[in-house]
Structures are given as structure tokens and as C-alpha cells.
KEDRENFI-660144 format. One line per 4 residues: number of its first residue (from 1); their letters; for each residue x, y, z of N, C-alpha, C. Coordinates in steps of 0.001 Angstrom, whole numbers, padded with zeros to 6 digits. Example, Ala and Ser with C-alpha at 12.3 -4.5 7.8 and 13.67 -1.06 7.14 Angstrom:
! residues 2
1> AS> 013190 -005690 007800 012300 -004500 007800 013200 -003300 007800  012850 -002250 007080 013670 -001060 007140 012900 000030 007870
***
This chain:
! residues 354
1> MTDK> 102791 085058 107262 104041 084959 107877 104357 083954 109083  104936 082916 109299 105157 081972 110496 106198 082998 111540  107361 083224 110862 108609 083311 111422 108349 085085 112154  108843 085340 113236 108314 086419 113902 109763 087495 113507
5> PSID> 109821 088703 113020 110858 089197 112369 111394 089797 113615  112648 090141 113672 113902 090706 114448 113718 092183 114394  113188 092698 114844 113344 094266 114643 113536 094929 116057  114473 095763 116128 115211 096591 117089 115335 098106 116760
9> FGTG> 115225 098954 117884 115147 100383 117258 116483 100823 117674  116994 101665 116837 118399 101786 116642 118168 103120 117255  119505 103912 118191 119753 105108 118768 119101 106353 118085  118907 106262 116820 118665 107333 115957 117110 107187 115383
13> SAPR> 116713 106718 116296 115303 106743 116148 114501 107535 116470  113684 108442 115712 113143 109722 116813 111821 109227 117809  111985 109719 118947 111271 109286 119998 109515 109907 119714  108808 108914 120067 107404 109648 119995 106873 110853 121016
17> STSQ> 106499 111848 120644 106037 113097 121171 105028 112567 122450  105460 112919 123663 104982 112574 125050 103540 113764 125251  103486 114684 124513 102546 115785 124913 101950 116065 123885  100821 115601 123757 099611 115658 122317 098347 116114 122803
21> PRLR> 097446 116589 122069 096248 116995 122404 095059 115900 122708  094375 116092 123284 093254 114865 123519 092463 114802 122408  092680 113554 122131 091953 113527 120671 090952 112603 120718  089852 113187 119500 088449 112222 119461 088925 110619 119121
25> PGKG> 088170 109753 119178 088342 108344 119115 088045 108458 117347  088624 107443 116111 088491 107191 115114 089680 107828 114197  090118 107206 113678 091498 107691 112976 091348 107279 111685  091650 107639 110390 091930 107753 109225 093589 107199 108322
29> LDVG> 093518 106241 108088 094547 105971 107425 094388 105676 105792  095256 106551 105012 095850 106242 103777 096637 105438 103324  096653 104416 102942 097588 103727 102723 097923 103489 101005  099136 104541 101062 099045 104761 099680 100937 103876 099388
33> TANL> 100962 103873 098487 102358 103159 097397 103611 104216 097904  103312 105822 097421 104359 106632 097719 104347 106782 099302  103423 107000 100082 103224 107771 101295 101985 106881 101839  102334 107279 103344 101472 106822 104133 100875 107929 105043
37> LAAV> 099770 108032 105395 099254 109233 106077 097733 108863 107067  098445 109351 108333 097343 109343 109337 096290 110591 109844  095180 110738 109799 094451 111464 110246 093960 111451 111613  093995 112316 112742 093065 112526 113705 092454 113555 113914
41> QDYD> 091154 113999 115038 090701 114838 115106 090548 115150 116492  091036 116170 117116 091038 116530 118596 089503 116971 119221  089541 117734 120421 088006 117982 120758 087738 119390 120370  088814 120234 119729 088744 121474 119335 087913 121460 117789
45> GNVI> 087900 120305 117453 087828 119958 115706 089037 120295 114651  090029 120397 115330 091512 120518 114714 091531 118989 113667  091681 119161 112552 092824 117936 111964 094108 117620 112115  094344 116741 112592 095999 116767 112725 096230 115706 111645
49> IKVQ> 097362 115714 111054 097754 114776 109726 099311 114432 109961  099718 113197 109773 100862 112631 109843 101194 112032 108826  102436 112527 108177 102902 111965 106906 104276 110964 106770  104257 109866 106229 105397 109338 106148 105755 108281 105098
53> RNAF> 106771 108970 104320 107235 108364 102932 107031 106744 103153  106707 106242 102071 106373 104446 102600 107634 104000 101571  108524 104025 102091 109854 103474 101526 110926 103069 102800  111910 102368 102493 113268 102085 103153 114434 101731 102268
57> IDIE> 115708 101645 102851 116940 101305 102393 117631 100508 103367  118083 099422 102648 119143 098713 103458 120757 099175 103406  121072 099423 104602 122681 099831 104478 123704 098927 105247  125050 099109 105205 125724 098582 105523 126127 098745 107072
61> QNDF> 126010 097401 107965 125961 097712 109217 127061 097444 110118  127556 098786 110329 128956 098849 111360 128935 100154 112254  129896 100294 113182 129865 101265 113913 130114 102549 113229  130852 102620 112637 130497 104153 111710 128871 104542 111293
65> TRNM> 128681 104000 110347 127141 104005 109496 126231 104136 111115  126091 103890 111813 125573 103601 113067 125514 105082 113618  127042 105562 113977 127283 106537 114792 126960 107897 113806  126981 107840 112569 126722 108635 111765 125314 109069 111830
69> LTKM> 124469 107865 111660 122638 107996 111617 122579 108933 112461  123097 108247 113951 122594 108711 115211 122946 110224 115240  124155 110638 114858 124411 111923 114956 123432 112925 114105  123150 112280 113279 122552 112881 111868 120655 112862 112471
73> DVQY> 120807 112263 113378 119098 112071 114150 118239 111470 113056  118742 110300 112137 118067 109607 111243 117445 108469 111699  116387 108047 111557 115573 107144 111571 116094 105755 111221  116224 104746 112188 116788 103128 111319 116361 102401 112352
77> VILN> 116249 101483 111729 116069 100027 112611 116800 098745 112121  117134 097998 112946 117766 096960 112940 116714 095741 112503  116721 095110 111190 115946 094062 111240 116247 092859 110239  116341 091599 111333 116926 090457 110660 118520 090959 110118
81> NKMI> 119223 091752 111241 120581 091440 111114 120995 092799 110200  120241 093368 109668 120419 094558 108541 119748 095820 109050  120784 097014 108713 120557 098374 109304 119488 099170 108282  118357 099310 108619 117052 099899 107695 116988 101294 108004
85> VVGD> 117218 102090 106947 116388 103513 106871 115445 103639 106495  114125 104042 107169 112752 104056 106850 112327 105771 106078  111347 105286 105716 110713 106999 105233 111477 107902 104808  111277 109394 104942 112042 110130 103978 113462 110407 104369
89> PAFD> 114201 109751 104987 115473 109577 104947 115996 108784 104180  115287 107861 103896 115666 106284 103153 115609 107058 101485  114830 107988 101200 114460 108578 099859 116035 109462 099668  116037 110572 100642 117099 111064 100740 118272 110154 100257
93> LANI> 118853 109634 101245 120090 108652 100757 119870 107986 099791  119231 107317 099486 119125 107012 097844 119529 107752 096780  119006 108881 096910 119182 109806 095822 121071 110179 096122  121167 110535 097393 122796 110588 097655 124095 109772 097139
97> YNRE> 123368 108124 097447 123897 107035 096920 123889 106478 095486  122759 107101 094953 122260 106596 093190 122075 105318 093607  121158 105069 094149 120273 104067 094668 119060 104014 094310  118426 102996 094267 116565 103027 094441 116168 102703 095860
101> TRRP> 115460 103313 096052 114807 102711 097527 114306 101441 097152  113698 101203 098341 112975 099631 098338 111198 100274 098831  110562 099493 098124 108999 099825 098633 108376 098542 099428  107763 098778 100046 106831 097768 101019 105713 097471 100481
105> MSDG> 105087 098368 099299 104037 098456 098675 104319 098666 096898  103933 098090 096171 103837 098307 094781 102471 098212 094063  102363 099124 092900 101038 098826 092049 100017 099349 093363  100081 099985 094328 098841 100305 095211 098752 099139 096183
109> MLSP> 099455 097943 096235 099462 097051 096889 100528 096592 097579  100936 095507 098827 101814 095323 099476 102499 094295 098163  104008 094595 098066 104943 093928 097311 105191 092975 097102  105151 092035 096320 105281 090495 096666 106463 090169 096126
113> KEAD> 107097 091226 096011 108711 090862 095744 109455 091403 096746  109064 091855 097621 109662 092113 098987 109899 091794 100080  110288 090701 100611 110427 089937 101769 109854 090746 102877  110824 092078 103030 110623 092697 104219 109607 093748 104410
117> ALPI> 108279 093704 103377 107631 094430 103312 106641 094743 104594  106035 093444 104888 104992 093250 106033 105891 093866 107439  107064 093676 107867 107460 093929 109064 107960 095377 108853  108149 095901 108004 108430 097417 107737 107302 098389 107270
121> EKLL> 106474 097560 107000 104777 098521 107093 104156 098235 108397  104327 097171 108896 103945 097140 110296 104481 098466 111559  105944 098513 111038 106489 099497 111733 106239 101389 111416  106065 101167 110105 105472 102783 109565 104305 102779 110294
125> VDRL> 103478 102370 110074 101824 102054 110350 101852 102374 112044  102263 101639 112468 102621 101795 114111 103120 103052 114740  103838 103749 113914 104654 104929 114152 103663 106251 113960  102824 105608 112769 101998 107208 112089 100674 106955 113491
129> LGPP> 100058 105908 113886 098911 105909 114526 098955 105710 115851  100348 105235 116554 100494 105432 117602 099548 104418 118266  099532 104246 120143 098244 103441 120290 096930 103820 120039  096050 102790 120503 094465 103447 120430 094357 104349 121670
133> AVPN> 093358 105619 120766 092914 106289 122133 091910 105638 123315  091161 105003 122656 090586 103623 123493 090397 102469 122996  089913 101441 123850 090305 100045 123421 089582 099708 122213  089741 099133 121506 089091 098753 120163 088937 100028 119340
137> EVVY> 089567 101046 119027 089304 101935 118512 089160 102046 116983  088308 102352 116325 088020 102368 114681 089350 102959 113870  089587 102296 112880 090543 103206 112050 090035 102594 110568  089290 103866 109476 089404 103658 108488 090350 103287 107644
141> YSVP> 090874 102067 106890 091915 102620 105797 091619 102273 104699  092234 103227 103710 092053 103163 102214 092675 101803 101526  091972 100998 100728 092011 099969 099689 091830 100512 098321  092487 100033 097400 091959 100220 096141 091042 099691 095606
145> ADPI> 090699 100101 094565 089592 099381 094047 090184 098494 092970  089091 097313 092138 089959 096350 091387 090173 097127 090398  091465 096661 089853 092042 097409 088393 091507 097110 087526  091343 097789 086210 090618 097044 085100 091617 096961 084034
149> DFEM> 093018 096889 084231 093761 097068 083298 094799 096268 083892  095053 095372 084796 095842 094497 085552 095249 093395 086099  095962 092260 086272 095238 091081 086457 095593 091006 088292  094610 091506 089126 095238 091910 090715 094198 091685 091599
153> NVVY> 094237 091084 092731 093055 090893 093576 093387 091886 094725  092380 092332 095651 092608 093366 096685 092560 091967 097885  091697 091188 097510 091597 090298 098950 092794 089854 100058  093704 089723 099381 095043 089645 100086 095537 091026 100906
157> HKGI> 095850 091955 100392 096161 093004 101011 095250 093449 102140  094053 093654 101532 092810 093846 102571 093181 093020 103622  093059 091714 103597 093196 090783 104761 094637 090961 105796  095428 091432 104715 097382 091430 105747 096954 093016 106658
161> FNDL> 096296 093772 105760 096162 095141 106960 095279 095077 107371  094254 094092 107570 093203 094423 108409 093774 093777 109445  094662 092260 109524 095054 091820 110515 096425 092542 111297  097026 093436 110529 098266 094529 111179 097827 095069 111960
165> LRKL> 096346 095667 111753 095728 097203 112282 095173 096098 113532  094441 095050 113599 093975 094278 114487 094977 094178 115687  096146 093712 115195 097304 093335 116450 097605 094737 117216  097518 095845 116115 098101 097103 116958 097018 097406 118071
169> GYNP> 095720 097042 117991 094676 097014 119145 093460 097794 118502  093497 098051 117020 092344 098741 116318 091326 097875 115974  090148 098293 115768 089101 097897 115132 089027 098733 113784  089665 097912 112792 089989 098345 111246 088712 097728 110278
173> KDIL> 088650 099088 109379 087553 098895 108714 088098 099577 107006  087842 098774 106274 088433 099284 105051 087481 099978 104173  087949 101177 103348 087181 101839 102551 087691 102394 100798  087025 102300 100188 087710 102643 098952 088626 103911 098915
177> EGHC> 089570 104013 098213 090744 104880 098234 089832 106226 097110  088905 106123 096504 088237 107183 095805 086985 107649 096297  086534 106633 096949 085584 107309 098105 085905 107953 099168  087079 108012 099599 087624 108845 100549 087709 110043 100195
181> IVFA> 088012 110418 098576 087689 111578 097815 086541 112278 098202  085911 111338 097819 084248 111943 097908 083992 112507 099084  084098 111492 100146 083865 112136 101593 084303 113175 102007  086125 113458 101288 086949 114642 101945 086592 116037 101216
185> ELDE> 085622 115797 099807 085977 116707 099099 084476 117052 098595  083391 116686 098344 082211 116415 097950 080931 116970 098799  081084 117155 100234 080509 117369 101305 079341 118578 100727  079684 119282 100196 078536 120551 099810 077797 120350 098537
189> DDFT> 078194 118813 097969 077525 118498 096884 076773 117400 097790  076419 117216 098492 075602 115968 099211 076236 114887 098564  077636 114841 098765 078758 113586 098351 078175 112849 097135  078104 114100 096387 077694 113241 095026 078653 113681 093872
193> GIGI> 079091 112942 093183 080303 113600 091754 081435 112399 091589  082423 112710 090991 083633 111994 090791 084390 112285 091699  085184 111257 092623 086706 111568 093420 087643 110840 092334  088755 111305 092426 089601 110316 091701 091242 110579 092683
197> SCGG> 091279 109605 092950 092823 109949 093835 093865 109394 092857  094798 110200 093010 096140 109939 091944 096852 109786 092928  097141 108653 092770 098621 107768 094101 099664 107473 093183  100795 106904 093630 102206 106554 093434 101666 105568 092440
201> GMFN> 100766 104363 092837 100817 102899 092140 099541 102978 091384  098855 103707 091675 097349 103521 090917 096663 104809 090810  095426 104954 089946 094456 106052 089942 093125 105209 090364  092778 105777 091223 091429 105482 091864 090286 106229 091589
205> VCVA> 089346 105409 091140 088352 106335 090732 086977 106145 091434  085548 106710 091854 084527 106365 092677 083782 107343 091835  082847 107107 091405 081500 107935 091057 080524 107401 092101  080042 108602 092712 079302 108461 094209 077595 109338 093981
209> YKTL> 077034 108751 094837 075463 109370 094614 075079 109520 095693  074826 110618 096607 074604 110767 097966 075141 109940 098656  076809 110003 098901 077555 108997 099622 078250 107354 098882  076561 106899 098577 077072 105235 097897 077763 105590 096357
213> PALS> 078839 104628 096582 079363 104362 095444 078921 103545 094449  078701 104173 093301 077992 103453 091997 078905 103144 091275  080129 103355 091295 080820 103158 090493 082116 103254 090816  083175 102237 091071 084488 102083 091493 085311 101186 090757
217> FSTA> 086747 101841 090120 087871 101057 089516 088929 102043 089731  090161 101149 089669 091359 101791 089517 092095 101564 088310  093081 102053 088078 094236 101486 086990 095570 101761 087495  095971 100668 086852 097671 100411 087299 098514 101189 086996
221> RGGD> 098301 102524 086827 099200 103579 086133 099104 104861 087465  100373 105197 087708 100008 106776 088640 101580 107399 088477  102152 107656 089528 103280 108766 090058 104550 107683 089619  104412 106427 090029 105396 105680 089792 105654 105226 088120
225> WIDR> 104274 104876 087298 104512 104906 086424 105290 106084 085521  104743 107192 085629 105593 108014 084928 107081 108294 085687  107674 107865 086311 108746 108265 087061 109316 106876 086355  108863 105706 086106 109352 104665 085316 110066 104779 084275
229> NVAK> 109089 105352 083401 108974 106089 082229 110133 107094 081945  109894 108165 082811 110729 109057 082578 112394 108777 082832  112611 107964 083753 113943 107207 084060 114629 106588 082920  113450 105792 082213 113889 105015 080918 114381 105803 079996
233> VLGI> 113983 106793 079804 113959 107598 078632 115176 108503 078694  115436 108894 079812 116241 109816 080430 117637 108770 080948  117660 107517 081109 118391 107082 081308 119146 107203 082841  117986 107322 084007 118369 107735 085119 117583 106609 086307
237> KASR> 118193 106683 087672 117382 105860 087979 115550 106460 088617  115113 105581 088931 113583 105813 089076 113492 107430 090274  114194 106857 091329 114202 107827 092629 114701 109460 092303  115559 109213 091010 116284 110445 090476 115069 111263 090121
241> ATAL> 114485 110307 089082 112878 111064 088326 112294 111766 089240  111650 110689 090370 110759 111294 091370 110793 112256 091937  112442 112888 092395 112924 114022 092961 112986 115286 092082  113359 114679 090640 113002 115710 089492 111597 116699 089386
245> KEKG> 110737 115395 089261 109186 115708 089374 108409 116491 090748  109399 116404 091498 108971 116951 093247 109526 118307 093173  110371 118264 092262 111465 119913 092818 110570 121083 092355  109411 121028 091551 108936 122512 091121 108479 122501 089676
249> VDLR> 108249 121539 089008 108118 121496 087462 106602 121815 087512  106407 122677 086329 105004 123135 085748 104681 122535 084433  103615 121757 084623 103467 121307 083257 102865 122342 082298  102487 123218 082706 102231 124321 081302 103692 125264 080737
253> NPRT> 104878 124908 081274 105603 125732 080649 107174 124738 081322  107008 123487 080713 108531 122870 080871 109461 123109 079881  110548 123416 080798 111897 124263 080622 113184 123655 079710  113139 122173 080427 114267 121303 079934 113613 119805 079656
257> REEQ> 114979 119314 078869 114318 118017 078377 114041 116954 079411  114093 117043 080815 113592 116367 081689 112437 117120 082305  112038 118048 082320 110790 118316 082340 109559 118267 081503  110110 118291 079970 109322 117845 078815 109092 116182 078878
261> AIDL> 109942 115697 078969 109676 114087 079744 108446 113920 080366  108570 114796 081868 107671 114451 082785 106163 115191 082068  106440 115920 081750 105056 116508 080783 104218 115553 079811  104975 115133 079082 104283 114071 077943 103682 112786 078503
265> YYRE> 104692 112273 079878 104117 110837 080336 102694 111721 081549  102826 112816 081981 101498 113098 082792 100748 113737 082056  100642 113842 080727 099692 113869 079697 098926 112399 079192  099659 112062 079119 099542 110516 078569 098591 109733 079506
269> LIRY> 098890 109806 081143 098588 109440 082281 096952 109882 082238  097178 111247 082100 095723 111786 082655 094898 111420 081292  095293 111512 080025 094090 111180 078787 093364 109761 079090  094408 108917 079555 094001 107329 079815 093292 107647 080708
273> TLTE> 093554 108038 081802 092541 108074 082906 091193 108694 082527  091173 109767 081989 089889 110214 081492 088970 109472 080368  090050 108976 079670 089305 107976 078621 088600 106612 079013  089237 105854 080200 088922 104931 080721 087374 105182 081667
277> IKNR> 087605 106492 082239 086007 106686 082969 084971 106795 082155  085232 107448 080922 084570 107656 079827 083923 106572 079436  084594 105603 079293 084196 104400 078561 083242 103356 079648  083639 103775 080983 082942 102834 082035 081239 103700 082350
281> FETS> 081429 104780 082216 079860 105623 081938 079308 104838 080783  079817 104313 079524 079260 104268 078082 078782 102761 078876  079445 102161 079526 079049 100621 079180 078748 100159 080187  078705 100675 081566 078064 100161 082596 076616 100425 082719
285> EDMP> 076024 099143 083318 074445 099466 083111 073815 099966 084497  074384 100190 085685 073964 100133 086414 074040 101968 087020  074855 102447 086087 074943 103857 086325 073783 104825 086745  073904 105938 087954 072642 106506 088523 072691 107560 087546
289> QFPD> 071595 107693 087260 071375 109266 086582 071504 110479 087063  072121 111380 087228 072455 112271 087919 071407 113398 087175  070561 114175 088348 069770 114931 087648 070209 116786 087401  071712 116744 088108 072073 118044 087473 073616 117680 087686
293> PVDI> 074428 118719 087029 075709 118059 086638 076726 118131 087693  077567 117444 087930 078544 116891 088933 079782 117562 088749  080796 117376 089918 081966 117875 090011 082664 116536 089530  084102 116854 089454 084802 116002 089421 086600 116357 090099
297> VFAG> 086851 115529 091051 087702 116135 091808 089156 115490 091960  090019 115831 091734 091267 115254 091791 091990 115480 093122  092622 114152 093362 093458 114884 094744 094454 113642 094679  095097 113548 095760 096485 112719 095945 097743 113580 095407
301> GTSK> 099134 112600 095800 100153 113003 095434 100721 113544 094197  100042 112655 093106 100818 112939 092017 099978 113713 091403  098694 114502 091851 098128 115487 091063 098856 117123 091719  099909 116997 092741 100292 118111 092968 100951 118767 092425
305> IGGF> 101621 118234 091294 102445 119109 090525 101840 120294 089561  102576 121131 089320 102184 122701 088791 101467 122458 087681  100259 123045 087234 099638 123314 085848 098771 121831 085868  098808 120792 086608 097904 119350 086638 096453 119730 086282
309> IDVV> 096144 120599 086930 094057 120648 086653 093997 121425 085414  095223 122004 085255 095225 122789 083640 095038 121738 082427  096130 120707 082918 096036 119808 081573 095053 118877 081592  094446 118816 083065 093187 117660 082954 092209 118414 082181
313> RDEF> 091678 119856 082454 090757 120040 081242 090528 120680 080296  091970 120510 079844 092857 120537 078574 091999 119290 077685  092925 118377 078209 092382 116884 077858 090865 116380 077722  090502 117021 078906 088873 116721 078916 088444 117422 077770
317> SRMQ> 088426 118326 077430 087681 119312 076493 087670 118716 074958  088693 117630 074611 089024 117271 073579 088012 115742 073336  086903 115712 074677 086584 114512 074362 085207 114542 074772  084098 113867 074309 082738 114302 074534 082366 113270 075786
321> FPIP> 082154 113916 076739 081784 112871 078233 080374 112859 077910  080004 111625 078600 078666 111018 078561 077311 111717 079514  078228 112315 080645 077129 113310 081615 077810 114700 081407  076603 115754 081898 077259 116822 082120 078258 117376 083291
325> IKEI> 079412 117985 083392 080424 118372 084279 080383 119644 084870  080108 119813 085884 079976 121293 086442 081326 122026 086759  082404 121296 087147 083339 121882 087336 084382 120892 087542  085694 120881 087190 086808 120151 087273 087732 121018 088053
329> RRAD> 087973 120130 089652 089042 121072 090330 089971 120103 091198  090767 120602 092017 091771 119714 092457 091259 120107 093788  091590 118977 094664 091757 119142 096337 092399 120535 096933  092123 121395 097827 092550 122381 098581 093897 121929 098685
333> DPLT> 093887 120573 099486 094982 120007 100021 095079 118497 099563  095767 118034 098327 095448 117099 097767 096258 115920 098415  097441 116400 099113 098038 115397 099620 097172 114223 100839  096907 115291 101431 096117 114579 102826 094471 114261 102665
337> SCAR> 093779 114785 101123 092478 114278 101082 091933 112760 101398  092624 111809 100756 092251 110341 101175 092070 110330 102843  093140 110618 103498 093226 110417 104987 092334 111026 105629  092023 112537 104891 090797 113281 105851 089601 112498 105369
341> GALV> 089427 111770 104041 088122 111406 103886 088053 109880 104608  088870 109040 104914 089015 107884 105843 088567 108567 107053  089035 109396 107632 088435 110315 109127 086923 110786 108916  086794 111241 108224 084983 111619 107825 083972 109883 108304
345> AAAA> 084940 108824 107937 084061 107658 107875 084064 107097 109087  085449 107196 109812 085635 107146 111266 084819 107845 112061  084426 108862 112329 083789 110087 112794 082398 109495 112388  082148 108800 111536 080745 108765 111709 080308 107183 111731
349> DADN> 080925 106447 112013 080981 104877 112641 080172 104451 113566  079237 103910 113829 078653 103970 115151 078971 102976 115878  080322 102112 115425 081011 101275 116367 082368 101895 117057  082385 103198 116682 083334 104069 117418 083126 104113 118811
353> PE> 084044 103816 120156 083505 103862 121227 084015 105044 121723  083399 105895 122618 083266 107395 123050 083955 106891 124172
***
């Protein structure tokens, strides 16, 4: 982009905290379609996670709206003469006004349909990461693997985020999203097994042997795919379908028509993902020979729904998987797993200045 966007903070914008613990150099950033997460570690070993919904909504700019948002302490910015509410408040306002949120990202990458995607994303990332703790601080940021079911190239997306983070003063390094799950969840297995990140735009899969990715791919189906299909069959907005999904559905016991629709599309997505993993194992020529059974670990916001791992195990039991699996499990904290894995990579990086 050649024109520099005009961004001004409104008085309702939340100020950055001035009292923070002393942090170790190196940060992890989960660049998700639905959520952005940043992970840092202090010198006592505590991991600190910040989360921001990756969404925004434009509203009419007038004195009444400005005063209302200020009194409600809602974050907003003025972008090219438009009033923009970002993050979680944007999602809440969309449901109140029966509108769709706007997304800087779509299907795991920067949205080509959103002219405001880049400045909004820069704003959200800057708020999450803050300034570098040391000059040229390393930050590992997640990127999707090439999808197997959609014509999409990650080169542009990767280059844009690399440039964005560099301009914020960081030394950016990309890491595959599924690889982050391996780093975060398979340390007791010598970083060997299958990590699956269940995101809003994509499911990312990484098969690793002793930290090294042997096979990585993504599918262009995720939580948003479920929301769009549920919204279509129920005749509602996708943001409303998201809210229904997040309010406490249990896939083991769908009680309403809405919950049954969510259950059906979750099962289809899980079945599709497991089938693609099986097919890749059977057709890949470079797959390592695992000497022992391995774990499959699921993480990501789309895996948080009740009964998710039970449905995975049920669907898995119906197929002949080509390698022995020890355990199928979900990360203890699935939403933060990718960011924590990126932080592990950043902490181990030799370029990280101390």
C-alpha cells in the first residue's frame, strides 16, 4: 500500500498498562482468522497471554456515538474518516445490531476483500505485542501451511506480516501453525506426533519427528465454515451462528435445532480432516517410519466446544488409520496452544538478544 492510512485513537480506547513484569526477550504471535494471541514469558517462568478477537465493525461517526462509546469504555479508532470498533466489542455490537463483523483475515490469510485489513491488523498486533523489550527482539508468528483443497499461496500473507512486524521494531520469523502445536503439546514425546490447529479459517496439520516437520498441510475449512453453513440452513447471520456455537453447546447432547445443525457440521468437518490426514499418510513418499505409536493433539479455538474430542475419537474409530496411534487428546488450553508453541520457538532462537 502506498497511501499511509489515517488512524487516530478515540477517547474510548483502552490505555496500555504502564506496570508490567520484566519480560524475557522473545515473543510468540498466533495470527488467527478469528483471534490474535500474543505470548511472552517473565523471568520467573510465567507465560503471559493476551487475546484479541480479530474483527472490526464500522459505525456512524457522530457526537452521540462517540460519547456513547467513550462512556462504555469501548475501544475505537478513526480510520480514513470512519469510526471503527475493533476486537471483542465489535463482535458484541454486530450481534446487537444484527450485522456481520468485518474480518481483516479470511480463510487463514489477509482478506483480499477488505481494503482496511492491513491498517486494522497492524493496530491490533501493535496493541497485543507492545514495543520490543530489546532492540530487534525476535517474534515467531504463525502462518498456515499450503491448503490442499483451495488455490491459495501463503507467500504474500507471510511477506505482509513480516514487513508489518519489522516496522514495529521486531525481528520476525514465521512458523507453521501446526508446528506450533507440536512445540506446545508434544514436549514429553520428544516433539514427535501429529499436531492439529483447529482455527476459524483453516485446520492446520503438522506431522513431526523429533521437532522436524515431516508433513504439513492445511484445509480451507474451519470454524467459519461451520458458522457459514449453520447460518445458511437456519436463516441467520454468521455472527449469530458464532455466538450460538460459543455459548455452551455440547456435541454429545445437542438439544435444539440450532445445536443439531452445529453438531452435524462439526462432525462433517472432523470426518473430512481425519480422512485427509489418512490419505496423506498413504500417498506421501517422505513419511517417516515411527518406531512407536504417536499422539494426535488437537488445539485451537474451534476445538473448545463441548464433546469435541469424543466426536474425534468416534469418527477415528470408523477408519483404518495407516499408523498406530497412542492417544487422541485435546490441549489443556486449546485457545492459547499455538501462541505458546511460537513462544517456545522464540525462546530457543539463537538470534534472540539477551
